[in-house]
N, C-alpha and C positions, 0 to 999 in steps of 0.2 A: 375454591378457586381464587383465593386471595392473591392479589397482585396481577389478576388477569388484565390483558390489554383492553382498552375501552372499545365500544362498538364502532367508534369513528376510525380506529386504526386499521391498517391493512392486515388482515388475518389470513394465514395459509389455511388450506382445507382442513387439516387435522385439528385446528384450534378454533373452528367456527363456533363450537359450543360456548366458548368464552365471551362471545358477543351476545349471548342470550341471557336468560335469567340466571342470577348467581346461585351458587350452592353446589358443593361437591357431591351431595347426595343425589342430584338429579340424574347424572349418567348412570349411577348404580340402579336407581329406580327404573330408568328407561331400559337398561339391559335386562333387568328382571322381567319387566313387562313384555319385552320382545320374546324372551324364552317362554314365558307363561302363555302368550298368545299362540305360539306354535305347538305347545304341548297340550293345551286345554281348550282353546277356542276355535282357531282357524280350521283344524281338521274336521271338527264336528259340524261347524257351519257350512263348510263346503260339501258335506255329504248330502245336505238338503236338496240342492239342485240336481245332484246325481240320482238321488232317490226318485225325484219327479221324472227324470229322464227314463229311468228303469220302468217306472209305471207306464209311461207313454209307449215304451217299446214292448210292453206286455211281459216283462221279465220279473221274477220274484225279487223283491227289494232286499230282504235279509241276505241271502247268498250273494246277490249282486254287489252289495256294499262290502261284504267280506272279500270278494275278489278284487275290489279296488285297492286293498292293502296288501295283496299278495305279490310283493316285489320279487319273490323267487320264481314266479311264473306270471309275469305281468301281461295284462291285456292292453289294447289301445286306450280303452276307457280308464284303466288304472294308471297308465302313464300320463294321461291328460289330467287326472285327479292330482297326481304327484306334482306335475308341472304347475298347475294352478295354485296348489297349496304353497309352493315355494315362491311363485310370482306374487302372491298376496303380501309378501314381505314389503313390497313397495308401499302399499296402503298402510300397513302397520307402522312402518318407520316414519311415514308422513305424519300419522296421527301422534306418535310419541314425540316427534320433533316439535310439532305445534303445541301439544298440551303440556308436556313436561318442560320444554326449553323455551317456549314462547317464540319460536323461530318459524319462518316460512318454510314449508316442506321443500321448496325449490333449492334451499341451501344444501340439501343432500346431494343434488346433482353435480354442482360445481360452484366455484367461487364467483360465478357471474350474476345471479344464480339461475341456472337453467341447464338443460342438456345442450351442449354445443354440437349441433347436428353435423356441421361440416367436419369438425374435428373427429366425431364418431366415425364418419365415413372414411376419413383418412386412416384411422386406426384399424378399420376392417381391412383396408388395403395392405397396411403394414403387417397385419397378422397373417395374411396370405403369403407374403414374402418370407416370414419366419417359418411358415409351414413347409416351404420348399427346403429350407435348411434342415428341418426336422426329418423329412423324408430321406435326405441324403445320409444323415447320421444313422437313421434307423436301418438303412440298407447295409451298413458296414459293421455294426455291432452285433454280438450274438443275439439269439432269440430272446425276446423280452417276456419270458414267463408264459402264462396262460391267456394273455390278452388276444384280442382279435387281430389276425395278421392279414395284410393285403396279399393277394396271390393264392389264397387257398381256394377251396371249392366254393363257387358262387351259389348262394341260396336261390331257391326257386321263388319267383315273385308271385305272391298270392294276394287275395283281397285283404287279409290281415296285414300283410307287409305294406300295402298301400295305405291302410288306416294308420299304422304306426308312422309311416313316412309323413303323412299329413300332420299328425300330432307333433312330430319332431320339428317339422318346418315352421309351423305356426306358433307353437307354445314354448319351444326351447328358448327362443330369445327372451320371452317373458320370465321363464324360470331362471335363466342366467342373470338377468337384470335384477330379479328379486333377491338372489343370493348376494349380488354385489351391493345392493342397497342395504342389506342387513349387515354384512361383514365388512366390506370396504367403505360403506357409507356410514351408517349409524355407529357401529362399534368402533370404527376408526376414529370418528369424531369424539366418541365417549372416552376411549382410552387416551387419545391424544390430548384432550382437554385436561384430563387428570394427571397424566404421567409424561407427556411429551411424544416426540415423533417416533422414537424407536419402539415404544410400547404400542403406538398407533398402528405400526406395521406388523409387529411380531405377535401380539396377543390375539388379534382377530384371525391371523393365519393359523394359530394353534387351535382356536375354537372352530374354525372352518374345517380343519382336518378331523377333529373329534366329532363334529356334527354328522359325518358320513358313517358313523357306526363302526362295528368291528371290521378290522382290516389288518393285513400283514404290515410289518414295519416298512417295506419298500413302498407300498401303496400309501401308507400314512405320510411318509416323508415326501413322496411325490405331491400329495395334496397340500402339505405344509409349504413346500417350496413354491407351488403355484400361488398360494395365498400370499407369501412374502413378495413375490415378483409383482403380483397384481396390486398389493398394498403400496409398494414403492412407486408403481406407475401412477396410482391415484394421488398419492401425497406429492409427488414431484411434478405432476401436470395440473394439479388443482381441481380434479374432478373425476367422476366415475367412468368417463367415456372409454378410456384405454382398457380398464378392467372389464367392462361389459363386452367390448369387442373381442378381447382374447377369450373370455369365458364362453361367449356364444359360438365362436368358431371351434373351440376345443370340443364343446358338447355336440355340435353338429357333426364334426368329424367322428367322434366316438360312436354316436348313435348311427351315423351313416355306415360306418364300417361294420357295426354290429348287425345292421339289417342286411348288408351285402354278404358278409362272410361268417357271422357268428349269430348271436342272439341278444335281444334287449336285456334279458335276465343277466347274462354275463357282463354286460356293460354297467348295469346298475349294481351288481354285486361282485366286484373283482376280488376273488378270494385269495389269489396267489400273487403272481408277479415276482420279479427278482430285481436285483439292484441295477441290472442293465437297462431298466426302464428310465433310470434317473438321468444318464447323459442325454438320452433322446428328448425327454421332456424339458430338461434344463436348457438344451440347445434352443428349443422353440421359445421358451420363456425369456431367456437372456438376450437372444437375437432380437426378439420383439421389443423388450425393454430398451435395448440400445437404440433401435430404430425410432421408437416413440420419443425418447428423450432428445435425440438428434433433431428430428423433425419439429418437435415442440419448440425447441430453442430457435430454430430457423424461422418458425412462424411467429415467434414472439408471443407464445401462448401465455395468457395470464395465469399466475399461480397464487395470487393473493386477491382479496376482495378489493373492489373499488367503490362500493356503496355501503352504507351502514347496514349492519347485520340485524340488530335488535328491532323487533316490531315497534317498540316504544319510540325509537329514534325515527323510524319511517313515519310514524303517525304524527310526530312533531313537525314534519315538513322539511327535514333536511335530506334532500335527495341528490346526492352527488352523482354525476354521470361520467 
């Protein structure tokens, strides 16, 4: 990272790593550690409390843990396990940011550095406005493949439905935030510090789509487009709040419709879909992005740092406010 701006300079969100410890190898090591954590460490560690829970419930541990991973026929406990696994990305990225880059984990949240809670609430409101536009477009375009459609046969509410709803309500925000911390947080800063703003938006979006496993081209493009729009929102507003709000509402809507008219399995494993899904989801994303940028500008939202980034500078006592 030769020629990086100093820690005293005003840094945009995607260049915050340049205010930490120098070395172009650091984001590469951090990205590798992030992948390794979710392939080798986090899924195993999280099975321990679920094994204890199964024992307390008097259920066989081996078959119970196998059911946690059965996403083709998920259980409420399995969905909780999946959500908590993804939510743990918050802690993993915090640790990597601190250990590898010597930066406070709070710099992953925004350029302030913290979650700007009022702005997050505003973004939730804007995401609801964008949702209305989405429903209008969805009503006029042809059927969008095999996804869950509003207006079909309403599912019967059961105890299992209630358990799924509770998991979705409580853990989906953590799951969505975890993905945002990983892809629009750490990886955006890693690629941004190495290659600049365009790479900070596009490369995490590609990895975000690939991380969802096998999927049809329309579904892949839909997730890639979501990643690009969320990445632009994060880079242009200086924090994760806009991406988190859009992600949470999107997943609440998807799981809510699945519980009402379809199944959680079909929501987790969209096998088909067609290209008519793209104008619907792009309407939501682009309307939301436009509203976010308009309101952020009117609010004078900060998009660069106003305090030193590096821990060493803070320790020296230079505390601009």
